[in-house]
N, C-alpha and C positions, 0 to 999 in steps of 0.2 A: 828383419829377416835377411840372411846373407843372400847375395846375388852372385851368380857365376855365369860364365859363358862356356858352352861346350863346343869344342872345335873338332874337326876331322871325324865326324860321325860317318862310319861307312854308309854309303848310299843305300845298300840293302837293308841295314838296320833302321835308317831313317824312314825308308819306305814302309817298313813294317809298323813303325810307330805312327806314321801318318795314316795308314789304313786303319789301324786300331782306333786312333783318335776319331776318325770319321765314323767308324762302326759304333763307337761309344758316344758319339756326338759331343766330344770334348776337343781340347786343343792338344797339339803335340807336346806343349809344355806340361800339360796335366798328365800326359802319359809318362813323360820323363820323371816328373815328381813322384808318380805312383811307383815307377820302377825303383827309384832311389829309396822310397819309403819301404817297399818290400824287401830290398836288400838290407836296409838298416835293421828291420825286424828279424830277418834271418840271422844276421850277425849277433843280435841280442840273444836269440834262442841258442845259438852255438856257444856263446860265452856262458850262459846259464848251464847248459848241458856239460860243458867242460868243468865248471865249478862243482857241479853235482857229482861227476865222475871222480874228481879229485877227493871229494868227501867220502865217497864210497870206497875208493882205494885206501884211504886213511883208516876207515873203519875195518876193512878187511885185514889190514896189517895189524891193527890192534887185536882183533879176534885171533889171528894166527899166532900172535905172541902169547896170548893167554892159553891157547889150547895147543 
């Protein structure tokens, strides 16, 4: 599994992560991984939506040519 170091996290963001970690009884690392996982899932959804919209646009163009 890849390992990375995150530097220069704004203190206010780190404090939010730390508080959420405490509330969830997890580590700051777990909170950061969760945020990364959520962002990756969001990007996947956006890519799927963009592909679907491209297919819809293609079908609309085909229908418009026929009629």
